[in-house]
C-alpha positions in Angstrom: 2.1 24.2 -1.1 0.1 21.8 0.9 2.4 18.9 0.3 5.2 20.4 2.4 3.2 20.5 5.6 3.9 17.4 7.7 0.7 15.5 8.7 1.7 14.4 12.1 4.7 13.5 14.2 3.7 9.9 14.4 3.5 7.5 11.5 0.0 6.4 10.5 -1.2 2.9 11.1 -0.5 0.8 8.0 -3.3 -1.7 7.2 -2.4 -5.4 7.2 -2.6 -5.9 3.4 -0.2 -7.5 0.9 -0.5 -4.7 -1.7 -1.5 -1.1 -1.8 -2.4 1.0 -4.8 -0.8 4.4 -5.3 -3.8 6.3 -4.1 -3.9 4.4 -0.8 -0.2 5.0 -0.2 -0.5 8.7 -1.1 -3.4 9.0 1.4 -1.5 7.1 4.2 1.5 9.3 3.7 -0.5 12.5 3.2 1.1 13.4 -0.2 -0.1 13.5 -3.8 0.4 10.5 -6.1 2.6 12.5 -8.4 5.0 13.0 -5.5 5.2 9.2 -5.1 5.9 8.8 -8.8 8.7 11.4 -8.6 10.2 9.6 -5.5 10.3 6.4 -7.4 12.7 8.0 -9.9 14.8 9.5 -7.1 15.0 6.6 -4.6 16.2 3.3 -6.0 14.8 1.2 -3.2 11.3 2.5 -3.9 10.1 0.4 -6.8 6.5 -0.9 -6.7 5.5 -3.9 -8.8 3.1 -3.3 -11.6 -0.1 -5.3 -12.0 -1.1 -6.8 -15.3 -3.1 -3.6 -16.0 -0.1 -1.4 -15.2 -1.2 -0.2 -11.8 1.5 0.3 -9.2 1.3 -2.2 -6.4 3.3 -1.2 -3.3 4.2 -3.7 -0.6 4.3 -3.0 3.1 8.1 -2.4 3.0 7.5 0.2 0.2 4.9 2.0 2.3 7.3 2.1 5.2 10.0 3.5 2.9 7.6 6.2 1.7 6.9 7.2 5.2 10.6 7.3 6.0 11.3 9.4 2.9 8.6 11.8 3.9 10.0 12.1 7.4 13.4 12.8 6.1 12.3 15.4 3.6 9.5 17.1 5.4 10.3 16.8 9.1 14.1 16.6 9.1 14.3 19.0 6.1 16.9 16.9 4.1 17.4 17.5 0.4 16.6 14.6 -1.9 20.3 13.8 -2.2 20.7 14.0 1.6 17.8 11.7 2.2 19.1 9.3 -0.4 22.5 9.2 1.4 20.8 8.6 4.8 18.8 5.7 3.4 21.8 4.2 1.6 23.9 4.3 4.8 21.2 2.6 6.9 22.0 -1.1 7.5 19.7 -3.3 5.5 17.2 -5.3 7.5 18.2 -8.9 7.6 15.5 -10.9 6.0 14.1 -14.0 7.8 15.9 -16.9 6.3 13.9 -20.0 5.7 14.9 -23.2 7.4 17.3 -25.2 5.2 15.5 -27.7 3.0 16.0 -31.3 3.9 15.2 -34.4 2.0 12.6 -36.5 3.5 15.0 -39.4 3.9 17.4 -37.1 5.9 14.6 -36.6 8.5 14.7 -40.3 9.4 18.4 -41.0 9.1 18.9 -40.7 12.8 20.1 -43.7 14.8 17.7 -43.3 17.7 15.2 -46.1 18.3 12.3 -43.7 17.9 13.2 -42.8 14.4 13.9 -46.4 13.5 10.5 -47.5 14.8 8.8 -44.6 13.0 10.5 -45.4 9.8 9.5 -49.1 10.0 5.9 -48.2 10.7 5.7 -45.7 7.8 7.3 -48.3 5.5 4.7 -50.8 6.6 1.9 -48.3 5.8 3.5 -47.6 2.5 3.6 -51.3 1.6 -0.1 -51.6 2.6 -1.1 -48.7 0.4 0.9 -49.8 -2.6 -0.8 -53.2 -2.7 -3.5 -53.7 -5.2 -7.0 -53.5 -3.7 -7.7 -57.2 -4.3 -4.9 -58.2 -1.9 -5.9 -56.0 1.0 
């Protein structure tokens, strides 16, 4: 079976794209598309989105997971169950948390002279812009 032979010891370069189709992911990982579809049923974390036409769309994290699954199965010789346990035991990557949302008024609530002057100037500009054109 050609699918069992590892491609190379190092992971391939993943192109900088938002989404990958199943054929692209299969080619990057050096496996057949039907293997990817099988892995989707075996590994809960591998779940590509589907396009409006039903095509599987893999994100970069999905491609990285596919490469990790391949490494565990083909290079480390884990069983499906063993690879699943290894992946479940890995700590989840912390996602980058967005900065907390602030109201615009909160930005200028400071007591420093700079913010007070800036607020006054912006209020003056707002007053000018809100006047009817005939008064300007």
